[in-house]
C-alpha positions in Angstrom: 38.8 12.9 28.7 35.5 14.1 27.3 36.6 13.0 23.8 37.0 9.4 25.1 33.6 9.5 26.7 32.0 10.7 23.5 33.9 8.0 21.5 32.7 5.3 23.9 29.1 6.6 23.8 29.1 6.7 20.0 30.6 3.2 19.8 27.9 1.8 22.1 25.2 3.5 20.1 26.6 2.1 16.8 26.9 -1.4 18.2 23.4 -1.4 19.9 20.9 -3.5 17.9 17.7 -2.4 19.6 16.9 0.3 17.0 17.8 -2.0 14.1 14.2 -3.0 13.4 13.1 0.6 13.3 15.9 1.4 10.8 15.0 -1.5 8.6 11.3 -0.4 8.6 12.3 3.2 7.7 14.5 2.0 4.9 11.7 -0.2 3.5 9.2 2.7 3.7 11.7 5.1 2.0 12.2 2.6 -0.9 8.4 2.2 -1.3 7.9 6.0 -1.3 10.7 6.4 -3.9 9.1 3.7 -6.1 5.7 5.4 -5.7 7.2 8.7 -6.8 9.0 7.3 -9.7 6.0 5.4 -11.0 3.3 7.8 -9.9 2.0 8.6 -13.4 1.6 4.9 -14.2 0.0 4.2 -10.9 -2.5 7.1 -11.2 -3.4 6.1 -14.8 -3.9 2.5 -13.7 -6.1 3.5 -10.8 -8.2 5.9 -13.0 -8.6 3.1 -15.5 -9.6 0.7 -12.8 -12.2 3.1 -11.3 -13.5 4.0 -14.8 -13.9 0.3 -15.7 -15.8 -0.3 -12.4 -18.0 2.8 -13.0 -18.9 1.7 -16.6 -19.7 -1.8 -15.4 -22.0 -0.4 -12.7 -23.7 1.8 -15.3 -24.1 -1.2 -17.7 -25.5 -3.5 -15.1 -28.0 -1.0 -13.6 -30.7 -1.9 -16.1 -30.7 -5.5 -15.1 -33.3 -6.3 -12.5 -31.9 -7.7 -9.2 -32.6 -11.4 -8.7 -34.1 -12.5 -5.4 -34.4 -16.3 -5.5 -37.3 -17.9 -3.8 -38.3 -21.6 -3.5 -40.3 -21.3 -6.7 -38.0 -19.1 -8.8 -34.4 -19.4 -9.9 -31.7 -16.8 -10.7 -29.9 -18.9 -13.1 -29.4 -17.2 -16.5 
């Protein structure tokens, strides 16, 4: 008797589609995490290069005076 109730309960849970969206989101997140773990060295080096390039650009442009245009002056190079 209880085995039949358990079987019916499991079957209804299996066929229920309410949690399907959550399962799909969890699978997508799991795949993204796996990709991030696999390519972590490449991602970290790319990010460090990106930050390094931005930092060097900021250092190079710090000697340039900021341009504040007024009606009598222009900022055009």
